N, C-alpha and C positions, 0 to 999 in steps of 0.2 A: 703951236704954243711958243710964245716968245721966251727965250732963255732968261730975259731980264725979269719976267714975271715969277720966276721960281725963287724959292728961298735958297740960302747958301748951301744947305745940305743937299737939296735936290740938284743944284748946279754941280756940286762935287760928285754926285753919283753919275750924272751924265758924263762928266769928265772921265770917271773911272770906266764907264761903258766904252768910250772912245779909245781909252788906253788899252783895254782888253783887245779890241779889234786891231789896234796897231801892233800888238804882240802876236797876232794871228790866232787869237782865241775867239771863237764865235760865242757871244753871250747868250744866244738863243739857238742852240744846235737843233737840227732836225732829226738826227739819228735816234733810234730807240735806245733808252738806257735800261738795261735789263736788271731789274731789282729781284733779288732772291730771298729777301728777309725783311721783316718789319721790326720796329722797336719792341712791340708787344711780344712777338715771337721770341726774340732774343732774350728778353727779360724772363719769359716763362720757361724757356727750354734750355738755356745755356748751362752746360755742365763742363767745367774745365777738365774733369777726369775723363770725360768722353771725347774731349777735343772737338766737339761739334762747333759749328759756325766758324770754321777755320778759313773760309773764303766767302765773306759777306759782301754783298752789294746792296746798299741801302741808299735811299734818296729822300730828301726833305728840305726843310727851310732852316737856315742857320739863325738860331734865336739868341745866342750869346757867344762871346769869344773872350778867352783869357790868353793873351800872348805873353810867353815867358822865354824870350830869347829864341833859341833854336827849337823850342817845343811849345805847343799851345794846346788848350782844351776848348772845344766848342760844344754847344748843345744843339743837337739836330732834332727837329720836329717833323715827324711824318704823320700820316692820317691817324695812327693809333697811339701816339704819345711822343715822348721825348727820350733821347738817349745821349749819353756823353760820347764824344769822339776825341781821341788823342791824336794830335797831328804833330809829327816830328819832321823837321826840315829834311834830314838825310834819308828819311823813308820815302817821302813823296818826291824827293829830288835826289835819286841815288847817284847821279853823275856829277860833273863839275858845275853844270848849269843849275843854279838855285833860284831861278826866276819865279817858278811856280809858288815857292814858299815866301821868299823875301819881298816879291813885288805883288804877285797876284793875290796870295792868301792874306798877307799882312796889310797891304795898302789898297788893293782894288776891290776886294770883296767887302760887303757890308752886311749888317744884321738885316735879315729878311731875304737875302739871296737864296735861291734854290740850288743845291749842289748834290752831287753824287759822291759816295764814299765806297771804296773797295778796301777790304782789310780783314781783320779777324777779331773776334770777341775775346775779352780778357777782363780780369779784375785788377784794378790799380792797387798800389801798396796800401791805400786807405780803404780798400774793399769796395770801390765804386765800379760797377759794371760799365764797361766802355768798349768802344771799337777802336782798335789800333789801325789808323789809316795807312794804307800802302799807296793809294791813288786817290786824287781829288779831281772832280770834273765840274766845271761851271755849267749849270743847266738853265738858269734864268736869272738875269740881273734885275734886282728890285730898284726902281727909281724913286720910290717914295719911302719915307721913314716910318717904320712901325711904331705905334704907341706901346712900348715895352713896359709891362706891369712889373713893378719892383716891390719887394717886401723887406722891411727892416724893423726889428724890434716889435713885431706884431702889427705894424702899420703898412698899409698899401699905398703906393705912390704911382702916379701916372696911369691909373686904371682907365681902360676904355669903357666907361660906364654910362655916358650920356645917351639916353634912349634915342634921341634924334639922330645922332651919329651912328649908333649901333644898327638901327633899322635901315638907315640910308646906305651905309657902307657895311652890309652884312658880311662881305668877304673879309674885311678887317676884323670884325667881331669874331668870326669863326677862327681866325688865325690866333688871336691873342686871348680869347676866352674859351678854353677847352670845354667848360661846362655847357656852353651853348651848343656845341656839336653833339653832346650827349643827348640833349633834348630832341634833336632831329633824328638821331639814331633810334630813340625810343618811339618817335612818331612812326618811323618805318616799321618797327616791330608791331605796333598797334595795328596798322593796316594789314600787315602780313598775317597776324593772328586772326583778324576778322575774315580775311579771304579763306584761310584754312578752315575756320569754323563753318562758314557758309558752304564751302565746297563739300565738306564732310556731311553736311545736311542735304546734299543733293541739289544745290542751287547753282545756277549758271550765271557767270559774270557777263554782262552785256554793255553795249554803248548806245546811247540815244542822242538825238540832236541837241546841240547847244544853241543854234540859231533856230528860232521857232516863230511861226506866223501868229500863234496865240500863246501868250505866256501863262501857262496853266499850272495847277498843282499846288498853289500856295496863294495867300493873300499878301502881296508885296508889290512895290513899285518897280517896274522893270527898266532896264536900259534899252534904248531904241537905236537901231542902226538902219542903214539903207542898202539894199542889194541893187546894184546898178543894172545888171543884165536883166533881171526880172522886173526892175523898176517898182519894187515894193518895199515897204518898211518891214523889218524883222525885229524880233526881241531876243535879247540874251536870256538864256534859260534862268528862270527863278526857282524851278524845281523840275525833276524828271518823272514825277509820279504818274502822270497820265499816259506817258509813253510806255512805262513799265507795266501798267495795268493792261494796256493794249496787248502786250506780249502774253499776259496771263490768259486773255481772251483767245489768243492765237494758239494756246495749247501747252505752254511751258508751265510746269507746276511750281517752279521757284526761280526768280531772277533777282539779281542785285547789280548795283552800279555805284562806283565811287565817282561822283559827279562834281565838276566845277560849276557852281551856281553863282548868279550875279544879281544883286538887288541894289537899286539906286536909292539908297536910304542913308541914314546917319551912320557915323563912325564913332566908336568908343572903345573901351577896353575889352569888350566881348563881341564887337561887330566889325567886320571888314566887308567892303562892297563885293569883293570876290572871295568865295569861301568854298570849302570842300564838304560835301554832304554825301553820306552813304544812304541809299534807299534800297530796301529789300521787300519783296512781295512773295508770299507763299500761299498757294491754293489750298483750299479745304481746311484752313486754320482760322482762328478768331483772335481777338485782342487778349483774351485770357491766356491762350497758348503763347502768344508773343511775349507777355510779361515774363514767363518762366524762361523762354528762349533768350531774352536779353539779359536776365540775371546770370545765367550760366556763361554767356559770352563775356560780360564785363568781369566776372570773376576770373575767367581764363586769361583775359587781357592783362589784368592787374598782376596775376602770378607770373605771366611770361615777361612782362616789362619790368616789374619791381620785385618779384620774388615773394610778394605778400599781397593780400587783398586790402591791406590798410595803407592809405596814402595821406600825407600831410598837405592840406590845402588851406592857405590863408589862416593858419593857426588852428584849424580844425582837423581832427583825425577822422577821415572818412573811410568807412568799411564797405567795400563793394561786394561782400559776400551776401548772397540772398538768404531768405526772401526779403523784399522791400515792403515797406508800409504801402497800403492801397487806400487812398482817401478821395472820396467823391468831391468834385470841385465845389458844389454848393455847400457841402459840409465843411470844407476848408474855409469858405467865406464866412460861414456861421461861427466857426471856431476862432478865426483870427480877426475878423472885422466886426463880429458881434451882431450881424444882421442876417435875416433869412430872406434871400432873394428868390426863393422858389416860387414860381407862379406869377412873378411880377411882370407887367407889361413894360413897353419901352418908356412910357411917361413916368411910371413908378421907379424904374431903374435910374432914369435921369435925375429924378428928385433925390433918390438915395445917394447917388454919386455926389450931388451938391452938398448933402448933409455930411457926408464923409470927407468932404474937401478933396475929392478925386477929380483931377483935371480931365475934362471931356470937351468934345467939339460937336456942333450941330449935325455933322454927317454920320455920327456913330449910331449904329443900330443896336439891338438887344445884345448881340454877341460881343461887340466891342465894349459895350458898357459893363457887362459882367467881367470881361477880361481886364478892364481897367481897375475894377475893385480888387480882383484877384491879384493883379500885378502890384498894386499899392500896399495891400495888407497881408498877403499870404506868402508870396514867393520868397521873401527874405527869411522866413522861418523854416524853410524846407532845406535843412543842412544835410542830413543823411539822405542817401538815395530814397526817393519817395515817388510813387506813382500817383499822380492826380488823375482821377478817372471820371467817366460818365459826364461828358460835357453836354450842355444844352445844344439842341439842333442848330440854333442860330450861330453857334461858334464853330460849326464843323460841317461845311458844305459838301465834303466828299466822304462822309462817314455814315455807316449803316445805323439806322435807329436802334435804340436799346431794346433788347428782346422783352424787357419787363416794363418799360416806360417810354412811350413814343415821343415824349418831349425831350428825351435825352439821346445821346449817341454812345456807341461802344468805342470810346476813344480813351487813350491815356497819354499823358506827357510825363516824362521822367525828369525830376528836378534833383540837382545836386548843388550844394553850397548856394542855394537861392537862385540858381540859373537852370533854364531848360536845357536838357541834354538830348532828349529824344521825343519824338511825336509818333504815335501809332494808332491804327484804327482796325476795327473790323470793317473792311472796305464796303462802301455803298455799291451794290451791284444791281439795283433797281433802276432801269433807265428812265422811267417816268418820274420817280422821286428825284433822280439826279437832275433832270431837266428843270424841274420846279425849283430846286435849290439854286441852280445857275441863274434862273430868272430873278430870284431874290437877291443874288449878288449883283445882277444888272440894275436892280432898283437902287441898291446902295451906291453903285457907281454913279447913277444919275443924280443922287443926292450930294455927290462931291467926294465920295470915298475912293481915292485913286489907288487904294490897295485892294479893292474888291476884285473878285475873279471875273475873267471874261467868260462868255458862253462858248464852249468848245463843242460844236455840233458833231464833229467827227468822233469825239470821244463818246458822246451819247449814242451815236450810231454803232460804235464798237460794243457798248454795253447791250444794245438791242440784239446783238448776235448771241449774247449770253456769257457772262463772266462767272466762273465758279465762286462760291464763298471764299474770301481771301482775306488774309491779314497782311497789313503793310506797316513798315517802320521807316522813319527817317531819323538819322543821327548825325549831328555835326562833328566831323572829324577834328576840326580845329579845337573846338571846345573840349572834346574828349581828351585830346592831347594835353590841353591845359590841366585837366583834372588829374590825369595819370602822371604828369611830370611836376605837379605842384606849382605851375605858373599862374599868375593872376591877370595877365593881359594877353589877348589874342595875338598881338604883334610879336610876342616872344615865341610863338609856335609856328609862325609863317616866315619862310626864308626872306621874302621880299614883300612886306605889308604895303598897302596903298598909302601914299604920303602926298602932301602938297608939293608942288614943284620947288626944286631947290633954288634959293635966292642967289 
């Protein structure tokens, strides 16, 4: 990088970097800096009568500085928050040489620099909890200027709020917007709670292939790559369902996986081409059991993450405490679209879509035509957690037929705030029926449906060895995090969402 391409402040910071080195101070030291306290610990536990935190070593980023002659105040930010530090010249420079204060601290350090402080906790005369610095160490020189957010008279200035910049430079977003860090801490709690819940239920966490010769387990357009050594095309996983069910065939009674899935489709506020999905399969259970299992899990997550089952999402108060409404999909279409599509063939459904002004394409079969009506008229009305159940066979190529109606399947999707959160089945374990469903998907693919499933003959072979009655569930972790943290875009719950190349 040419120094002339830098702005004045960036040039000044590089000059300070060189000046530190000329003073014999390494701006990027290799030695361990032993931290023994955090800002949150000091705030929670300091008691001047006990005299605790008398020898504090803390490290973080300098976020503000007020120089007042021979004494100064800075605000230090570590992973858990901010704390004030009192820096007095004669304390950090006890001898005749005052270079560390007069030159290094006052002139060569900048907002954003990472420093270490050794000292003791105390209350200032104004009652502000602070650290009295006895020693200051430069740990990392920042060469770019932070967008420091300021507030005055209730107004916010210089906020780092532009979504394009925030998602592209997430590292800056995390530094200057502490509420963003809280979202990702909650995301980690969500995953940890789910793991605990599944493990207590006796399920085993497993890993399955990301590179697959056949992209199975969902109707979606895959990413294609090439393996040079084998000289074959492979697909990035669109779902891990078929591999997990192979493990049920193999004798495990319960398996789950937090999987990175990839779908070569559109991007919007609720879809990213790379996303995290949790799938779980439990032998000898059905979709009715799974509904109760999910209700208890979501209630547990909400309580662990937010301390309440109620969450504010896009102006709606959502209550994750069960039980949830259970509404058959054909009844939902009758309720919200005003038409009864039960028993309609493909031509009748196509005509109905046209009458309802639902956008369709010639490649759509019965399943996608029904789904199009449901998506247009029903989803937006499903605000509180709602199970849409009993989907037609054409919409569910991996699902067991309904025990009371062979034209339907034992499937549910969980909707919250008009968005799908989970998809679950009583899993199809009849290998002959499964092969016929795959053949129907092949017919749709031949008509131009590039999201239709491939025929996976090895999976059919696995079913021929016998798979116990099984219930399976897939749940989007990104969308779940959106709901539990009140976010409205998937980009706000992904550290590094997919974006167009930077200009």
